[in-house]
Biopython code that builds the backbone (N, CA, C, O; Angstrom):
import numpy as np
from Bio.PDB.StructureBuilder import StructureBuilder

atoms = [
    (1, "UNK", "N", (0.944, -1.170, -0.005)),
    (1, "UNK", "CA", (0.018, -0.038, 0.001)),
    (1, "UNK", "C", (0.839, 1.290, 0.171)),
    (1, "UNK", "O", (1.592, 1.525, 1.116)),
    (2, "UNK", "N", (0.598, 2.062, -0.812)),
    (2, "UNK", "CA", (1.513, 3.249, -0.946)),
    (2, "UNK", "C", (1.025, 4.204, -0.122)),
    (2, "UNK", "O", (-0.115, 4.066, 0.321)),
    (3, "UNK", "N", (1.761, 5.269, 0.201)),
    (3, "UNK", "CA", (1.375, 6.414, 1.182)),
    (3, "UNK", "C", (0.193, 7.068, 0.876)),
    (3, "UNK", "O", (-0.544, 7.469, 1.777)),
    (4, "UNK", "N", (-0.115, 7.246, -0.510)),
    (4, "UNK", "CA", (-1.269, 7.956, -0.866)),
    (4, "UNK", "C", (-2.363, 7.222, -0.792)),
    (4, "UNK", "O", (-3.457, 7.787, -0.775)),
    (5, "UNK", "N", (-2.267, 5.895, -0.737)),
    (5, "UNK", "CA", (-3.528, 4.887, -0.624)),
    (5, "UNK", "C", (-3.969, 4.562, 0.896)),
    (5, "UNK", "O", (-4.984, 3.911, 1.145)),
    (6, "UNK", "N", (-3.169, 5.042, 1.814)),
    (6, "UNK", "CA", (-3.399, 4.698, 3.215)),
    (6, "UNK", "C", (-4.588, 5.496, 3.808)),
    (6, "UNK", "O", (-4.656, 6.640, 3.359)),
    (7, "UNK", "N", (-5.413, 5.208, 4.590)),
    (7, "UNK", "CA", (-6.582, 5.958, 4.985)),
    (7, "UNK", "C", (-6.101, 7.201, 5.903)),
    (7, "UNK", "O", (-5.063, 6.955, 6.517)),
    (8, "UNK", "N", (-6.510, 8.160, 6.063)),
    (8, "UNK", "CA", (-5.944, 9.298, 6.699)),
    (8, "UNK", "C", (-6.549, 9.238, 8.250)),
    (8, "UNK", "O", (-7.753, 9.062, 8.442)),
    (9, "UNK", "N", (-5.830, 9.362, 9.071)),
    (9, "UNK", "CA", (-6.164, 9.145, 10.638)),
    (9, "UNK", "C", (-6.046, 10.485, 11.189)),
    (9, "UNK", "O", (-5.142, 11.235, 10.820)),
    (10, "UNK", "N", (-6.940, 10.835, 12.081)),
    (10, "UNK", "CA", (-6.937, 11.902, 12.917)),
    (10, "UNK", "C", (-5.892, 11.902, 13.907)),
    (10, "UNK", "O", (-5.695, 10.808, 14.436)),
    (11, "UNK", "N", (-5.106, 12.953, 14.322)),
    (11, "UNK", "CA", (-4.081, 12.810, 15.434)),
    (11, "UNK", "C", (-4.681, 12.238, 16.680)),
    (11, "UNK", "O", (-3.894, 11.775, 17.506)),
    (12, "UNK", "N", (-5.824, 12.208, 16.904)),
    (12, "UNK", "CA", (-6.305, 11.730, 18.413)),
    (12, "UNK", "C", (-6.863, 10.325, 18.053)),
    (12, "UNK", "O", (-7.445, 9.710, 18.945)),
    (13, "UNK", "N", (-6.739, 9.779, 16.854)),
    (13, "UNK", "CA", (-7.277, 8.396, 16.733)),
    (13, "UNK", "C", (-6.568, 7.379, 17.471)),
    (13, "UNK", "O", (-5.341, 7.293, 17.411)),
    (14, "UNK", "N", (-7.393, 6.486, 18.271)),
    (14, "UNK", "CA", (-6.610, 5.711, 19.149)),
    (14, "UNK", "C", (-6.227, 5.997, 20.587)),
    (14, "UNK", "O", (-5.759, 5.193, 21.392)),
    (15, "UNK", "N", (-6.547, 7.474, 20.802)),
    (15, "UNK", "CA", (-6.068, 7.940, 22.304)),
    (15, "UNK", "C", (-7.341, 7.903, 22.857)),
    (15, "UNK", "O", (-8.342, 8.004, 22.148)),
    (16, "UNK", "N", (-7.405, 7.732, 24.363)),
    (16, "UNK", "CA", (-8.485, 8.135, 25.078)),
    (16, "UNK", "C", (-8.733, 9.525, 25.139)),
    (16, "UNK", "O", (-7.816, 10.308, 25.386)),
    (17, "UNK", "N", (-10.038, 9.948, 24.909)),
    (17, "UNK", "CA", (-10.426, 11.334, 25.126)),
    (17, "UNK", "C", (-10.798, 11.545, 26.608)),
    (17, "UNK", "O", (-11.257, 10.722, 27.400)),
    (18, "UNK", "N", (-10.512, 12.751, 26.780)),
    (18, "UNK", "CA", (-10.944, 13.219, 28.261)),
    (18, "UNK", "C", (-12.346, 13.089, 28.307)),
    (18, "UNK", "O", (-13.015, 13.127, 27.275)),
    (19, "UNK", "N", (-12.909, 12.919, 29.574)),
    (19, "UNK", "CA", (-14.253, 12.588, 29.767)),
    (19, "UNK", "C", (-14.731, 14.059, 30.063)),
    (19, "UNK", "O", (-13.990, 14.916, 30.544)),
    (20, "UNK", "N", (-16.091, 14.266, 29.714)),
    (20, "UNK", "CA", (-16.717, 15.583, 30.256)),
    (20, "UNK", "C", (-16.948, 15.743, 31.832)),
    (20, "UNK", "O", (-17.087, 14.799, 32.610)),
    (21, "UNK", "N", (-16.964, 16.989, 32.140)),
    (21, "UNK", "CA", (-17.453, 17.017, 33.606)),
    (21, "UNK", "C", (-18.767, 16.438, 33.603)),
    (21, "UNK", "O", (-19.376, 16.214, 32.558)),
    (22, "UNK", "N", (-19.323, 16.133, 35.012)),
    (22, "UNK", "CA", (-20.464, 15.447, 35.510)),
    (22, "UNK", "C", (-21.651, 16.411, 34.902)),
    (22, "UNK", "O", (-22.641, 15.885, 34.392)),
    (23, "UNK", "N", (-21.525, 17.762, 34.970)),
    (23, "UNK", "CA", (-22.560, 18.596, 34.631)),
    (23, "UNK", "C", (-22.686, 18.900, 33.165)),
    (23, "UNK", "O", (-23.550, 19.602, 32.639)),
    (24, "UNK", "N", (-21.562, 18.182, 32.509)),
    (24, "UNK", "CA", (-21.609, 18.345, 31.127)),
    (24, "UNK", "C", (-21.424, 19.907, 30.394)),
    (24, "UNK", "O", (-21.916, 20.269, 29.325)),
    (25, "UNK", "N", (-20.694, 20.571, 31.177)),
    (25, "UNK", "CA", (-20.285, 22.083, 30.742)),
    (25, "UNK", "C", (-21.480, 22.858, 30.822)),
    (25, "UNK", "O", (-21.490, 23.815, 30.049)),
    (26, "UNK", "N", (-22.583, 22.704, 31.605)),
    (26, "UNK", "CA", (-23.970, 23.281, 31.626)),
    (26, "UNK", "C", (-23.633, 24.596, 32.609)),
    (26, "UNK", "O", (-24.265, 25.637, 32.426)),
    (27, "UNK", "N", (-22.677, 24.517, 33.592)),
    (27, "UNK", "CA", (-22.502, 25.567, 34.595)),
    (27, "UNK", "C", (-21.044, 25.967, 34.470)),
    (27, "UNK", "O", (-20.095, 25.233, 34.744)),
    (28, "UNK", "N", (-20.964, 27.403, 33.959)),
    (28, "UNK", "CA", (-19.475, 27.911, 33.596)),
    (28, "UNK", "C", (-18.902, 28.237, 34.859)),
    (28, "UNK", "O", (-19.687, 28.694, 35.690)),
    (29, "UNK", "N", (-17.755, 28.110, 35.176)),
    (29, "UNK", "CA", (-16.908, 28.985, 36.094)),
    (29, "UNK", "C", (-17.003, 30.389, 35.890)),
    (29, "UNK", "O", (-17.424, 30.809, 34.813)),
    (30, "UNK", "N", (-16.605, 31.288, 36.946)),
    (30, "UNK", "CA", (-16.654, 32.697, 36.444)),
    (30, "UNK", "C", (-15.809, 33.278, 35.673)),
    (30, "UNK", "O", (-15.972, 34.406, 35.206)),
    (31, "UNK", "N", (-14.844, 32.559, 35.480)),
    (31, "UNK", "CA", (-13.588, 33.113, 34.420)),
    (31, "UNK", "C", (-14.106, 32.738, 33.066)),
    (31, "UNK", "O", (-13.594, 33.314, 32.106)),
    (32, "UNK", "N", (-15.016, 31.886, 32.858)),
    (32, "UNK", "CA", (-15.373, 31.567, 31.517)),
    (32, "UNK", "C", (-16.589, 32.654, 31.176)),
    (32, "UNK", "O", (-16.978, 32.632, 30.008)),
    (33, "UNK", "N", (-17.077, 33.378, 31.862)),
    (33, "UNK", "CA", (-18.382, 34.321, 31.528)),
    (33, "UNK", "C", (-18.111, 34.980, 30.641)),
    (33, "UNK", "O", (-16.916, 35.206, 30.452)),
    (34, "UNK", "N", (-19.142, 35.571, 29.714)),
    (34, "UNK", "CA", (-18.936, 36.524, 28.655)),
    (34, "UNK", "C", (-18.206, 37.686, 29.258)),
    (34, "UNK", "O", (-18.268, 37.896, 30.469)),
    (35, "UNK", "N", (-17.488, 38.478, 28.409)),
    (35, "UNK", "CA", (-16.650, 39.646, 28.780)),
    (35, "UNK", "C", (-17.683, 40.852, 28.883)),
    (35, "UNK", "O", (-18.726, 40.799, 28.231)),
    (36, "UNK", "N", (-17.438, 41.775, 29.579)),
    (36, "UNK", "CA", (-17.954, 42.957, 29.458)),
    (36, "UNK", "C", (-17.278, 43.919, 28.629)),
    (36, "UNK", "O", (-16.079, 43.716, 28.441)),
    (37, "UNK", "N", (-17.839, 44.980, 28.069)),
    (37, "UNK", "CA", (-17.168, 45.937, 27.443)),
    (37, "UNK", "C", (-16.085, 46.734, 28.463)),
    (37, "UNK", "O", (-15.029, 47.122, 27.965)),
    (38, "UNK", "N", (-16.293, 46.922, 29.573)),
    (38, "UNK", "CA", (-15.396, 47.508, 30.355)),
    (38, "UNK", "C", (-14.029, 46.571, 30.634)),
    (38, "UNK", "O", (-12.878, 47.009, 30.623)),
    (39, "UNK", "N", (-14.375, 45.354, 30.854)),
    (39, "UNK", "CA", (-13.283, 44.206, 30.946)),
    (39, "UNK", "C", (-12.428, 44.323, 29.753)),
    (39, "UNK", "O", (-11.222, 44.297, 29.998)),
    (40, "UNK", "N", (-12.760, 44.440, 28.563)),
    (40, "UNK", "CA", (-12.103, 44.479, 27.294)),
    (40, "UNK", "C", (-11.364, 45.844, 27.283)),
    (40, "UNK", "O", (-10.150, 45.841, 27.080)),
    (41, "UNK", "N", (-11.998, 46.964, 27.482)),
    (41, "UNK", "CA", (-11.323, 48.362, 27.579)),
    (41, "UNK", "C", (-10.221, 48.378, 28.690)),
    (41, "UNK", "O", (-9.200, 49.048, 28.531)),
    (42, "UNK", "N", (-10.387, 47.807, 29.552)),
    (42, "UNK", "CA", (-9.471, 47.853, 30.929)),
    (42, "UNK", "C", (-8.283, 47.010, 30.883)),
    (42, "UNK", "O", (-7.283, 47.147, 31.588)),
    (43, "UNK", "N", (-8.489, 46.103, 29.967)),
    (43, "UNK", "CA", (-7.272, 45.149, 29.856)),
    (43, "UNK", "C", (-6.035, 45.591, 29.669)),
    (43, "UNK", "O", (-5.909, 46.458, 28.804)),
    (44, "UNK", "N", (-5.093, 45.241, 30.233)),
    (44, "UNK", "CA", (-3.609, 45.885, 30.009)),
    (44, "UNK", "C", (-2.751, 44.629, 30.094)),
    (44, "UNK", "O", (-3.016, 43.699, 30.856)),
    (45, "UNK", "N", (-1.593, 44.660, 29.180)),
    (45, "UNK", "CA", (-0.757, 43.532, 28.815)),
    (45, "UNK", "C", (0.716, 44.047, 29.321)),
    (45, "UNK", "O", (1.046, 45.232, 29.364)),
    (46, "UNK", "N", (1.406, 43.113, 29.636)),
    (46, "UNK", "CA", (2.903, 43.404, 29.979)),
    (46, "UNK", "C", (3.731, 43.630, 28.732)),
    (46, "UNK", "O", (3.768, 42.951, 27.706)),
    (47, "UNK", "N", (4.363, 44.696, 29.038)),
    (47, "UNK", "CA", (5.247, 45.213, 27.891)),
    (47, "UNK", "C", (6.699, 44.151, 27.828)),
    (47, "UNK", "O", (7.397, 43.869, 28.802)),
    (48, "UNK", "N", (6.912, 43.665, 26.373)),
    (48, "UNK", "CA", (7.936, 43.126, 26.487)),
    (48, "UNK", "C", (8.988, 43.751, 25.329)),
    (48, "UNK", "O", (8.815, 44.761, 24.646)),
    (49, "UNK", "N", (9.873, 43.037, 25.328)),
    (49, "UNK", "CA", (11.052, 43.665, 24.090)),
    (49, "UNK", "C", (10.738, 43.726, 22.705)),
    (49, "UNK", "O", (11.012, 44.724, 22.038)),
    (50, "UNK", "N", (10.169, 42.703, 22.220)),
    (50, "UNK", "CA", (9.711, 42.541, 20.918)),
    (50, "UNK", "C", (8.232, 42.484, 20.842)),
    (50, "UNK", "O", (7.765, 41.781, 19.945)),
    (51, "UNK", "N", (7.464, 43.072, 21.589)),
    (51, "UNK", "CA", (6.022, 42.798, 21.719)),
    (51, "UNK", "C", (5.320, 43.545, 20.638)),
    (51, "UNK", "O", (5.975, 44.064, 19.735)),
    (52, "UNK", "N", (3.898, 43.633, 20.685)),
    (52, "UNK", "CA", (3.165, 44.526, 19.792)),
    (52, "UNK", "C", (3.165, 45.970, 20.301)),
    (52, "UNK", "O", (3.412, 46.380, 21.435)),
    (53, "UNK", "N", (2.853, 46.598, 19.267)),
    (53, "UNK", "CA", (2.597, 48.307, 19.577)),
    (53, "UNK", "C", (1.514, 48.386, 20.607)),
    (53, "UNK", "O", (0.444, 47.818, 20.383)),
    (54, "UNK", "N", (1.714, 49.063, 21.747)),
    (54, "UNK", "CA", (0.629, 49.021, 22.816)),
    (54, "UNK", "C", (-0.322, 50.183, 22.139)),
    (54, "UNK", "O", (-1.518, 49.975, 22.345)),
    (55, "UNK", "N", (-0.112, 51.031, 21.589)),
    (55, "UNK", "CA", (-1.048, 52.044, 20.945)),
    (55, "UNK", "C", (-2.151, 51.315, 20.116)),
    (55, "UNK", "O", (-3.354, 51.398, 20.365)),
    (56, "UNK", "N", (-1.628, 50.628, 19.155)),
    (56, "UNK", "CA", (-2.424, 49.530, 18.368)),
    (56, "UNK", "C", (-3.555, 48.640, 19.228)),
    (56, "UNK", "O", (-4.772, 48.513, 19.087)),
    (57, "UNK", "N", (-2.533, 48.045, 20.248)),
    (57, "UNK", "CA", (-3.209, 46.982, 20.981)),
    (57, "UNK", "C", (-4.536, 47.863, 21.588)),
    (57, "UNK", "O", (-5.687, 47.434, 21.511)),
    (58, "UNK", "N", (-4.219, 49.010, 22.129)),
    (58, "UNK", "CA", (-5.260, 49.607, 23.049)),
    (58, "UNK", "C", (-6.488, 50.169, 22.080)),
    (58, "UNK", "O", (-7.675, 50.204, 22.404)),
    (59, "UNK", "N", (-5.991, 50.546, 20.967)),
    (59, "UNK", "CA", (-6.861, 50.987, 19.909)),
    (59, "UNK", "C", (-7.967, 49.905, 19.577)),
    (59, "UNK", "O", (-9.169, 50.127, 19.432)),
    (60, "UNK", "N", (-7.274, 48.609, 19.479)),
    (60, "UNK", "CA", (-8.029, 47.745, 18.883)),
    (60, "UNK", "C", (-9.086, 47.050, 20.260)),
    (60, "UNK", "O", (-10.184, 46.519, 20.091)),
    (61, "UNK", "N", (-8.502, 47.212, 21.357)),
    (61, "UNK", "CA", (-9.422, 46.836, 22.598)),
    (61, "UNK", "C", (-10.306, 47.823, 22.742)),
    (61, "UNK", "O", (-11.335, 47.414, 23.281)),
    (62, "UNK", "N", (-10.326, 49.287, 22.403)),
    (62, "UNK", "CA", (-11.243, 50.008, 22.541)),
    (62, "UNK", "C", (-12.123, 49.763, 21.340)),
    (62, "UNK", "O", (-13.282, 50.085, 21.602)),
    (63, "UNK", "N", (-11.972, 49.300, 20.108)),
    (63, "UNK", "CA", (-12.865, 49.258, 19.079)),
    (63, "UNK", "C", (-13.705, 47.906, 19.386)),
    (63, "UNK", "O", (-14.904, 47.847, 19.111)),
    (64, "UNK", "N", (-13.045, 46.888, 19.937)),
    (64, "UNK", "CA", (-13.743, 45.591, 20.614)),
    (64, "UNK", "C", (-14.745, 45.820, 21.483)),
    (64, "UNK", "O", (-15.884, 45.376, 21.338)),
    (65, "UNK", "N", (-14.304, 46.627, 22.562)),
    (65, "UNK", "CA", (-15.076, 47.021, 23.570)),
    (65, "UNK", "C", (-16.458, 47.825, 23.152)),
    (65, "UNK", "O", (-17.532, 47.766, 23.750)),
    (66, "UNK", "N", (-16.164, 48.559, 22.020)),
    (66, "UNK", "CA", (-17.301, 49.361, 21.586)),
    (66, "UNK", "C", (-18.428, 48.441, 21.012)),
    (66, "UNK", "O", (-19.620, 48.492, 21.316)),
    (67, "UNK", "N", (-17.844, 47.609, 20.146)),
    (67, "UNK", "CA", (-18.646, 46.683, 19.550)),
    (67, "UNK", "C", (-19.288, 45.715, 20.366)),
    (67, "UNK", "O", (-20.378, 45.240, 20.050)),
    (68, "UNK", "N", (-18.539, 45.323, 21.628)),
    (68, "UNK", "CA", (-19.280, 44.342, 22.589)),
    (68, "UNK", "C", (-20.314, 45.112, 23.160)),
    (68, "UNK", "O", (-21.414, 44.608, 23.385)),
    (69, "UNK", "N", (-20.030, 46.417, 23.441)),
    (69, "UNK", "CA", (-21.246, 47.084, 24.247)),
    (69, "UNK", "C", (-22.386, 47.394, 23.228)),
    (69, "UNK", "O", (-23.521, 47.527, 23.687)),
    (70, "UNK", "N", (-22.182, 47.524, 21.856)),
    (70, "UNK", "CA", (-23.391, 47.725, 21.150)),
    (70, "UNK", "C", (-24.210, 46.471, 21.090)),
    (70, "UNK", "O", (-25.436, 46.369, 21.076)),
    (71, "UNK", "N", (-23.296, 45.541, 21.057)),
    (71, "UNK", "CA", (-23.978, 43.786, 21.078)),
    (71, "UNK", "C", (-24.763, 43.711, 22.100)),
    (71, "UNK", "O", (-25.893, 43.243, 21.957)),
    (72, "UNK", "N", (-24.352, 44.118, 23.218)),
    (72, "UNK", "CA", (-25.064, 43.942, 24.597)),
    (72, "UNK", "C", (-26.480, 44.803, 24.595)),
    (72, "UNK", "O", (-27.561, 44.281, 24.869)),
    (73, "UNK", "N", (-26.321, 46.156, 24.255)),
    (73, "UNK", "CA", (-27.329, 46.783, 23.959)),
    (73, "UNK", "C", (-28.614, 46.297, 23.136)),
    (73, "UNK", "O", (-29.799, 46.346, 23.466)),
    (74, "UNK", "N", (-27.993, 45.790, 21.913)),
    (74, "UNK", "CA", (-28.996, 45.231, 20.904)),
    (74, "UNK", "C", (-29.561, 44.211, 21.542)),
    (74, "UNK", "O", (-30.791, 44.152, 21.505)),
    (75, "UNK", "N", (-28.788, 43.137, 22.299)),
    (75, "UNK", "CA", (-29.595, 41.972, 22.993)),
    (75, "UNK", "C", (-30.507, 42.372, 23.780)),
    (75, "UNK", "O", (-31.645, 41.906, 23.715)),
    (76, "UNK", "N", (-30.072, 43.525, 24.860)),
    (76, "UNK", "CA", (-31.213, 43.912, 25.743)),
    (76, "UNK", "C", (-32.427, 44.191, 24.938)),
    (76, "UNK", "O", (-33.439, 43.510, 25.104)),
    (77, "UNK", "N", (-32.383, 45.093, 24.130)),
    (77, "UNK", "CA", (-33.319, 45.681, 23.248)),
    (77, "UNK", "C", (-34.259, 44.469, 22.505)),
    (77, "UNK", "O", (-35.480, 44.573, 22.388)),
    (78, "UNK", "N", (-33.659, 43.579, 22.139)),
    (78, "UNK", "CA", (-34.090, 42.397, 21.537)),
    (78, "UNK", "C", (-34.900, 41.660, 22.456)),
    (78, "UNK", "O", (-35.979, 41.232, 22.048)),
    (79, "UNK", "N", (-34.507, 41.424, 23.758)),
    (79, "UNK", "CA", (-34.943, 40.756, 24.842)),
    (79, "UNK", "C", (-36.285, 41.529, 25.222)),
    (79, "UNK", "O", (-37.304, 40.842, 25.274)),
    (80, "UNK", "N", (-36.389, 42.978, 25.508)),
    (80, "UNK", "CA", (-37.390, 43.716, 25.640)),
    (80, "UNK", "C", (-38.338, 43.573, 24.680)),
    (80, "UNK", "O", (-39.476, 43.319, 25.075)),
    (81, "UNK", "N", (-38.125, 43.685, 23.381)),
    (81, "UNK", "CA", (-39.039, 43.452, 22.363)),
    (81, "UNK", "C", (-39.813, 42.037, 22.369)),
    (81, "UNK", "O", (-40.999, 41.925, 22.060)),
    (82, "UNK", "N", (-39.019, 41.024, 22.746)),
    (82, "UNK", "CA", (-39.400, 39.807, 22.817)),
    (82, "UNK", "C", (-40.534, 39.769, 23.725)),
    (82, "UNK", "O", (-41.614, 39.270, 23.408)),
    (83, "UNK", "N", (-40.237, 40.409, 25.096)),
    (83, "UNK", "CA", (-41.464, 40.210, 26.138)),
    (83, "UNK", "C", (-42.591, 41.023, 25.777)),
    (83, "UNK", "O", (-43.664, 40.662, 26.260)),
    (84, "UNK", "N", (-42.592, 42.140, 24.963)),
    (84, "UNK", "CA", (-43.577, 42.850, 24.558)),
    (84, "UNK", "C", (-44.312, 42.116, 23.431)),
    (84, "UNK", "O", (-45.535, 42.260, 23.423)),
    (85, "UNK", "N", (-43.813, 41.424, 22.568)),
    (85, "UNK", "CA", (-44.651, 40.586, 21.594)),
    (85, "UNK", "C", (-45.322, 39.545, 22.246)),
    (85, "UNK", "O", (-46.510, 39.300, 22.040)),
    (86, "UNK", "N", (-44.366, 38.707, 23.293)),
    (86, "UNK", "CA", (-45.200, 37.762, 24.147)),
    (86, "UNK", "C", (-46.553, 38.048, 24.757)),
    (86, "UNK", "O", (-47.578, 37.366, 24.771)),
    (87, "UNK", "N", (-46.247, 39.388, 25.317)),
    (87, "UNK", "CA", (-47.477, 39.751, 25.922)),
    (87, "UNK", "C", (-48.575, 40.095, 25.138)),
    (87, "UNK", "O", (-49.702, 39.797, 25.533)),
    (88, "UNK", "N", (-48.406, 40.693, 24.059)),
    (88, "UNK", "CA", (-49.282, 41.185, 23.231)),
    (88, "UNK", "C", (-49.895, 39.848, 22.557)),
    (88, "UNK", "O", (-51.118, 39.739, 22.466)),
    (89, "UNK", "N", (-49.124, 38.939, 22.136)),
    (89, "UNK", "CA", (-49.840, 37.469, 21.652)),
    (89, "UNK", "C", (-50.620, 36.859, 22.740)),
    (89, "UNK", "O", (-51.643, 36.254, 22.419)),
    (90, "UNK", "N", (-50.282, 36.929, 23.999)),
    (90, "UNK", "CA", (-50.997, 36.427, 25.176)),
    (90, "UNK", "C", (-52.555, 37.261, 25.277)),
    (90, "UNK", "O", (-53.589, 36.605, 25.405)),
    (91, "UNK", "N", (-52.563, 38.536, 25.214)),
    (91, "UNK", "CA", (-53.508, 39.366, 25.482)),
    (91, "UNK", "C", (-54.481, 39.114, 24.121)),
    (91, "UNK", "O", (-55.700, 39.177, 24.279)),
    (92, "UNK", "N", (-54.023, 38.880, 23.018)),
    (92, "UNK", "CA", (-54.878, 38.728, 21.896)),
    (92, "UNK", "C", (-55.354, 37.221, 21.941)),
    (92, "UNK", "O", (-56.476, 37.003, 21.484)),
    (93, "UNK", "N", (-54.630, 36.157, 22.438)),
    (93, "UNK", "CA", (-54.984, 34.950, 22.553)),
    (93, "UNK", "C", (-56.213, 34.794, 23.531)),
    (93, "UNK", "O", (-57.168, 34.073, 23.244)),
    (94, "UNK", "N", (-56.125, 35.550, 24.759)),
    (94, "UNK", "CA", (-57.132, 35.605, 25.701)),
    (94, "UNK", "C", (-58.395, 36.197, 25.204)),
    (94, "UNK", "O", (-59.457, 35.727, 25.612)),
    (95, "UNK", "N", (-58.389, 37.116, 24.421)),
    (95, "UNK", "CA", (-59.702, 37.821, 23.679)),
    (95, "UNK", "C", (-60.191, 37.025, 22.413)),
    (95, "UNK", "O", (-61.386, 37.029, 22.115)),
    (96, "UNK", "N", (-59.366, 36.424, 21.761)),
    (96, "UNK", "CA", (-60.124, 36.082, 20.601)),
    (96, "UNK", "C", (-60.071, 34.443, 20.251)),
    (96, "UNK", "O", (-60.793, 33.916, 19.404)),
    (97, "UNK", "N", (-59.142, 33.785, 21.012)),
    (97, "UNK", "CA", (-59.114, 32.244, 20.904)),
    (97, "UNK", "C", (-60.050, 31.735, 21.788)),
    (97, "UNK", "O", (-60.168, 32.106, 22.956)),
    (98, "UNK", "N", (-60.854, 30.712, 21.125)),
    (98, "UNK", "CA", (-61.891, 29.992, 22.076)),
    (98, "UNK", "C", (-61.261, 29.354, 23.200)),
    (98, "UNK", "O", (-60.114, 28.926, 23.078)),
    (99, "UNK", "N", (-61.886, 29.248, 24.270)),
    (99, "UNK", "CA", (-61.614, 28.429, 25.573)),
    (99, "UNK", "C", (-61.283, 27.090, 25.229)),
    (99, "UNK", "O", (-61.798, 26.523, 24.266)),
    (100, "UNK", "N", (-60.423, 26.550, 25.998)),
    (100, "UNK", "CA", (-59.884, 25.391, 25.747)),
    (100, "UNK", "C", (-61.040, 24.386, 26.058)),
    (100, "UNK", "O", (-61.763, 24.631, 27.023)),
    (101, "UNK", "N", (-61.271, 23.208, 25.258)),
    (101, "UNK", "CA", (-62.408, 22.358, 25.549)),
    (101, "UNK", "C", (-63.748, 22.786, 24.929)),
    (101, "UNK", "O", (-64.715, 22.025, 24.890)),
    (102, "UNK", "N", (-63.759, 24.129, 24.412)),
    (102, "UNK", "CA", (-65.253, 24.412, 23.781)),
    (102, "UNK", "C", (-65.511, 24.108, 22.449)),
    (102, "UNK", "O", (-66.591, 24.395, 21.932)),
    (103, "UNK", "N", (-64.479, 23.470, 21.758)),
    (103, "UNK", "CA", (-64.551, 23.043, 20.326)),
    (103, "UNK", "C", (-65.136, 21.698, 20.312)),
    (103, "UNK", "O", (-65.364, 20.978, 21.284)),
    (104, "UNK", "N", (-65.388, 21.414, 18.809)),
    (104, "UNK", "CA", (-65.904, 19.969, 18.799)),
    (104, "UNK", "C", (-64.976, 18.900, 19.249)),
    (104, "UNK", "O", (-63.774, 19.065, 19.043)),
    (105, "UNK", "N", (-65.404, 17.804, 19.849)),
    (105, "UNK", "CA", (-64.577, 16.958, 20.398)),
    (105, "UNK", "C", (-64.280, 15.797, 19.124)),
    (105, "UNK", "O", (-65.215, 15.598, 18.349)),
    (106, "UNK", "N", (-63.237, 15.185, 18.955)),
    (106, "UNK", "CA", (-62.960, 14.346, 17.935)),
    (106, "UNK", "C", (-63.521, 12.870, 18.508)),
    (106, "UNK", "O", (-63.855, 12.007, 17.696)),
    (107, "UNK", "N", (-63.583, 12.696, 19.549)),
    (107, "UNK", "CA", (-64.177, 11.213, 20.023)),
    (107, "UNK", "C", (-65.810, 11.133, 20.195)),
    (107, "UNK", "O", (-66.463, 10.262, 20.771)),
    (108, "UNK", "N", (-66.271, 12.327, 19.507)),
    (108, "UNK", "CA", (-67.794, 12.171, 19.544)),
    (108, "UNK", "C", (-68.527, 12.388, 20.786)),
    (108, "UNK", "O", (-69.735, 12.183, 20.903)),
    (109, "UNK", "N", (-67.655, 12.864, 21.829)),
    (109, "UNK", "CA", (-68.258, 13.348, 23.109)),
    (109, "UNK", "C", (-68.519, 12.277, 24.085)),
    (109, "UNK", "O", (-68.997, 12.605, 25.171)),
    (110, "UNK", "N", (-68.250, 10.958, 23.822)),
    (110, "UNK", "CA", (-68.273, 9.941, 24.561)),
    (110, "UNK", "C", (-67.355, 9.907, 25.796)),
    (110, "UNK", "O", (-67.784, 9.418, 26.841)),
    (111, "UNK", "N", (-66.167, 10.383, 25.721)),
    (111, "UNK", "CA", (-65.514, 10.556, 26.870)),
    (111, "UNK", "C", (-65.357, 11.808, 27.736)),
    (111, "UNK", "O", (-64.703, 11.760, 28.778)),
]
sb = StructureBuilder()
sb.init_structure("model")
sb.init_model(0)
sb.init_chain("A")
sb.init_seg("    ")
for serial, (resi, resn, name, xyz) in enumerate(atoms, 1):
    if name == "N":
        sb.init_residue(resn, " ", resi, " ")
    sb.init_atom(name, np.array(xyz, "f"), 0.0, 1.0, " ", f" {name:<3s}", serial, name[0])
structure = sb.get_structure()
């Protein structure tokens, strides 16, 4: 069998994979919670001899923080709109939908 004819194996094939935590990742520790715009804006890095330009890094962090803040505002606005729409739907349903059990019965009324 030539090298080109061999099946491709993933690097992790044959190795035991780590098991997931008992909660299957549902509860995240505090360090993995979503970042806030302030956390991004206030983040500072150590200066190294051959590092990145601090001015560019801080400008980028400010841009990311602004976009993150805008996304959080939009998410809050969308959640408020969702609540408003659900209330309107419940109100409409309570006024116009027939009460449960008032329609014709499929079993001929025997049960």
